[in-house]
Z-matrix of the N, CA and C atoms (Angstrom, degrees):
N
C 1 1.448
C 2 1.522 1 109.39
N 3 1.288 2 114.77 1 139.02
C 4 1.458 3 121.54 2 177.22
C 5 1.530 4 109.33 3 -89.34
N 6 1.323 5 116.58 4 140.58
C 7 1.471 6 119.84 5 177.82
C 8 1.521 7 111.31 6 -60.76
N 9 1.319 8 116.98 7 -36.77
C 10 1.475 9 120.00 8 -178.98
C 11 1.528 10 111.09 9 -61.98
N 12 1.319 11 117.01 10 -42.28
C 13 1.459 12 120.27 11 177.03
C 14 1.515 13 111.81 12 -63.60
N 15 1.325 14 116.12 13 -38.29
C 16 1.468 15 119.71 14 176.86
C 17 1.529 16 111.22 15 -66.60
N 18 1.336 17 116.74 16 -38.35
C 19 1.476 18 119.58 17 176.72
C 20 1.531 19 110.37 18 -61.09
N 21 1.319 20 115.67 19 -43.02
C 22 1.469 21 120.12 20 178.37
C 23 1.525 22 110.55 21 -61.26
N 24 1.330 23 116.23 22 -44.68
C 25 1.461 24 120.73 23 -179.10
C 26 1.524 25 111.35 24 -64.37
N 27 1.313 26 117.07 25 -43.62
C 28 1.466 27 120.79 26 179.00
C 29 1.531 28 110.42 27 -62.69
N 30 1.320 29 117.08 28 -42.36
C 31 1.473 30 120.03 29 177.71
C 32 1.524 31 110.55 30 -61.07
N 33 1.317 32 116.82 31 -40.74
C 34 1.463 33 120.92 32 176.95
C 35 1.522 34 110.51 33 -60.59
N 36 1.309 35 116.53 34 -46.45
C 37 1.468 36 120.47 35 -179.87
C 38 1.521 37 111.57 36 -63.00
N 39 1.317 38 116.80 37 -41.16
C 40 1.461 39 120.37 38 -176.68
C 41 1.523 40 113.12 39 -74.44
N 42 1.319 41 117.37 40 -31.50
C 43 1.464 42 119.83 41 -178.84
C 44 1.521 43 112.68 42 -93.39
N 45 1.332 44 116.99 43 -25.58
C 46 1.455 45 120.38 44 178.26
C 47 1.513 46 115.41 45 84.86
N 48 1.333 47 117.58 46 2.76
C 49 1.464 48 118.74 47 177.04
C 50 1.525 49 110.54 48 -154.11
N 51 1.313 50 114.88 49 152.51
C 52 1.458 51 120.47 50 179.00
C 53 1.525 52 110.56 51 -65.12
N 54 1.311 53 116.62 52 -40.61
C 55 1.466 54 120.42 53 -179.57
C 56 1.521 55 111.65 54 -64.41
N 57 1.324 56 116.94 55 -44.21
C 58 1.462 57 120.51 56 -179.70
C 59 1.531 58 110.98 57 -67.13
N 60 1.331 59 117.11 58 -38.91
C 61 1.464 60 120.12 59 177.29
C 62 1.524 61 110.27 60 -63.90
N 63 1.322 62 116.28 61 -42.58
C 64 1.464 63 120.62 62 178.95
C 65 1.525 64 110.35 63 -61.75
N 66 1.311 65 116.68 64 -43.73
C 67 1.460 66 120.65 65 179.34
C 68 1.525 67 110.92 66 -62.51
N 69 1.331 68 116.88 67 -44.24
C 70 1.464 69 121.00 68 -179.81
C 71 1.531 70 111.60 69 -59.95
N 72 1.328 71 116.11 70 -39.18
C 73 1.464 72 121.10 71 -174.90
C 74 1.534 73 113.42 72 -96.57
N 75 1.327 74 116.77 73 3.22
C 76 1.473 75 121.57 74 -178.21
C 77 1.524 76 111.07 75 57.28
N 78 1.320 77 114.79 76 46.50
C 79 1.462 78 122.11 77 178.40
C 80 1.513 79 109.00 78 -127.65
N 81 1.308 80 115.39 79 176.35
C 82 1.461 81 119.56 80 176.23
C 83 1.531 82 109.99 81 -87.63
N 84 1.312 83 114.69 82 155.79
C 85 1.459 84 121.97 83 175.40
C 86 1.526 85 109.30 84 -55.11
N 87 1.326 86 116.62 85 -43.61
C 88 1.468 87 120.67 86 -176.38
C 89 1.529 88 111.64 87 -66.82
N 90 1.328 89 118.54 88 -32.22
C 91 1.471 90 118.95 89 179.30
C 92 1.528 91 110.59 90 -68.75
N 93 1.320 92 117.69 91 -35.28
C 94 1.469 93 120.65 92 176.51
C 95 1.525 94 109.02 93 -67.25
N 96 1.301 95 116.65 94 -44.21
C 97 1.459 96 121.47 95 179.13
C 98 1.531 97 111.03 96 -60.68
N 99 1.324 98 116.54 97 -43.99
C 100 1.475 99 120.44 98 178.49
C 101 1.527 100 111.32 99 -63.34
N 102 1.328 101 117.21 100 -39.50
C 103 1.471 102 120.69 101 179.62
C 104 1.524 103 110.79 102 -63.12
N 105 1.325 104 116.78 103 -43.47
C 106 1.466 105 120.56 104 179.67
C 107 1.523 106 110.00 105 -66.78
N 108 1.321 107 117.33 106 -42.65
C 109 1.463 108 120.53 107 177.72
C 110 1.520 109 111.52 108 -61.41
N 111 1.335 110 116.74 109 -39.16
C 112 1.466 111 120.70 110 178.59
C 113 1.528 112 110.58 111 -64.75
N 114 1.326 113 117.19 112 -41.46
C 115 1.465 114 120.33 113 176.56
C 116 1.525 115 110.48 114 -62.32
N 117 1.322 116 116.86 115 -43.23
C 118 1.457 117 120.46 116 179.52
C 119 1.529 118 111.20 117 -61.39
N 120 1.334 119 116.79 118 -43.01
C 121 1.467 120 119.95 119 177.76
C 122 1.530 121 111.18 120 -63.84
N 123 1.318 122 116.11 121 -45.27
C 124 1.463 123 120.54 122 -178.12
C 125 1.524 124 111.84 123 -62.36
N 126 1.325 125 116.06 124 -42.46
C 127 1.459 126 120.94 125 -176.39
C 128 1.529 127 112.93 126 -86.19
N 129 1.330 128 116.92 127 -18.55
C 130 1.454 129 120.95 128 -179.91
C 131 1.515 130 113.85 129 72.45
N 132 1.328 131 116.37 130 26.54
C 133 1.471 132 121.68 131 178.78
C 134 1.521 133 109.27 132 -138.32
N 135 1.312 134 115.36 133 157.18
C 136 1.460 135 121.15 134 173.23
C 137 1.523 136 107.46 135 -85.80
N 138 1.331 137 116.70 136 127.84
C 139 1.460 138 121.13 137 -177.04
C 140 1.522 139 113.11 138 -94.57
N 141 1.322 140 116.65 139 -26.35
C 142 1.463 141 118.86 140 -179.02
C 143 1.515 142 110.68 141 -153.89
N 144 1.306 143 113.59 142 155.55
C 145 1.462 144 122.51 143 171.86
C 146 1.514 145 105.64 144 -96.85
N 147 1.315 146 117.19 145 129.57
C 148 1.450 147 118.45 146 -177.18
C 149 1.523 148 110.89 147 -145.04
N 150 1.304 149 113.70 148 145.72
C 151 1.460 150 122.38 149 168.40
C 152 1.520 151 106.59 150 -148.32
N 153 1.286 152 117.68 151 -168.70
C 154 1.466 153 120.55 152 -174.75
C 155 1.530 154 113.38 153 -62.91
N 156 1.318 155 117.41 154 -24.52
C 157 1.468 156 119.60 155 -172.62
C 158 1.525 157 114.43 156 -122.47
N 159 1.337 158 117.53 157 -0.22
C 160 1.460 159 118.37 158 -171.58
C 161 1.521 160 110.75 159 -146.06
N 162 1.312 161 115.43 160 143.90
C 163 1.459 162 123.21 161 175.21
C 164 1.519 163 107.92 162 -137.61
N 165 1.322 164 117.04 163 129.71
C 166 1.468 165 120.88 164 177.23
C 167 1.525 166 108.85 165 -146.93
N 168 1.315 167 116.15 166 137.11
C 169 1.458 168 121.15 167 177.71
C 170 1.523 169 110.78 168 -74.36
N 171 1.317 170 115.70 169 144.20
C 172 1.455 171 120.91 170 168.34
C 173 1.528 172 107.09 171 -82.97
N 174 1.324 173 116.77 172 176.85
C 175 1.461 174 119.78 173 175.85
C 176 1.523 175 111.23 174 -59.94
N 177 1.328 176 116.63 175 -42.56
C 178 1.470 177 120.84 176 178.00
C 179 1.527 178 110.47 177 -64.04
N 180 1.322 179 116.29 178 -39.35
C 181 1.458 180 120.35 179 178.38
C 182 1.515 181 112.15 180 -63.54
N 183 1.311 182 116.44 181 -40.16
C 184 1.468 183 120.73 182 177.99
C 185 1.525 184 110.59 183 -63.82
N 186 1.334 185 116.69 184 -42.92
C 187 1.471 186 119.93 185 178.95
C 188 1.522 187 110.68 186 -64.66
N 189 1.341 188 117.35 187 -40.65
C 190 1.463 189 119.80 188 178.33
C 191 1.520 190 110.36 189 -65.54
N 192 1.325 191 117.78 190 -42.18
C 193 1.462 192 121.46 191 179.19
C 194 1.530 193 110.72 192 -57.57
N 195 1.319 194 116.42 193 -47.39
C 196 1.460 195 120.41 194 -179.25
C 197 1.527 196 111.25 195 -63.10
N 198 1.303 197 117.38 196 -44.68
C 199 1.457 198 120.86 197 -179.99
C 200 1.514 199 113.21 198 -71.99
N 201 1.327 200 116.61 199 -37.00
C 202 1.466 201 120.62 200 -178.56
C 203 1.516 202 111.20 201 -65.91
N 204 1.313 203 117.20 202 -39.22
C 205 1.460 204 120.18 203 178.10
C 206 1.514 205 111.24 204 -58.98
N 207 1.319 206 116.38 205 -45.38
C 208 1.461 207 120.79 206 179.10
C 209 1.523 208 110.76 207 -65.25
N 210 1.313 209 117.07 208 -41.50
C 211 1.463 210 121.32 209 -179.89
C 212 1.525 211 111.43 210 -64.64
N 213 1.319 212 117.55 211 -43.01
C 214 1.464 213 120.88 212 179.29
C 215 1.526 214 111.40 213 -66.11
N 216 1.319 215 117.20 214 -39.05
C 217 1.468 216 120.16 215 176.49
C 218 1.523 217 110.36 216 -63.08
N 219 1.318 218 117.14 217 -41.60
C 220 1.464 219 121.23 218 179.07
C 221 1.528 220 110.59 219 -65.80
N 222 1.324 221 118.32 220 -39.33
C 223 1.469 222 121.56 221 177.92
C 224 1.526 223 110.29 222 -62.25
N 225 1.331 224 117.54 223 -41.74
C 226 1.467 225 120.83 224 177.55
C 227 1.526 226 110.97 225 -65.26
N 228 1.321 227 116.56 226 -41.79
C 229 1.473 228 120.77 227 178.89
C 230 1.534 229 110.18 228 -63.77
N 231 1.310 230 116.98 229 -38.32
C 232 1.460 231 120.87 230 178.31
C 233 1.523 232 110.57 231 -64.29
N 234 1.311 233 117.13 232 -43.16
C 235 1.473 234 119.70 233 177.08
C 236 1.524 235 110.74 234 -58.02
N 237 1.322 236 116.98 235 -43.51
C 238 1.460 237 120.60 236 179.71
C 239 1.529 238 111.91 237 -64.58
N 240 1.336 239 116.57 238 -42.28
C 241 1.468 240 119.39 239 178.17
C 242 1.527 241 111.44 240 -61.98
N 243 1.307 242 117.09 241 -40.77
C 244 1.464 243 121.26 242 -179.89
C 245 1.524 244 109.91 243 -65.86
N 246 1.312 245 117.04 244 -43.23
C 247 1.475 246 121.23 245 -178.96
C 248 1.517 247 112.08 246 -64.68
N 249 1.321 248 118.14 247 -33.83
C 250 1.456 249 121.63 248 -178.40
C 251 1.511 250 112.19 249 -70.32
N 252 1.303 251 118.18 250 -23.66
C 253 1.461 252 121.40 251 -179.36
C 254 1.517 253 112.96 252 -73.98
N 255 1.315 254 117.84 253 -18.24
C 256 1.485 255 119.88 254 -178.09
C 257 1.483 256 113.19 255 -91.39
């Protein structure tokens, strides 16, 4: 899994819509959609139920959201630790 795809997914979960996630990350709606689809293909599970008016996480999506948040926080903390050593 790529961290960028996880960032896109977390933004989607936190904002509740592809458009809002795209706006938050200064990306296109389609790039967020492609990132989520790529995660679903890689993991072999459906992460969310979506249509034009509704977005809801599946059980797998909820588990990924919880784990991805922790992983992204740890990645940021690691960057800070590395920068402090120089």
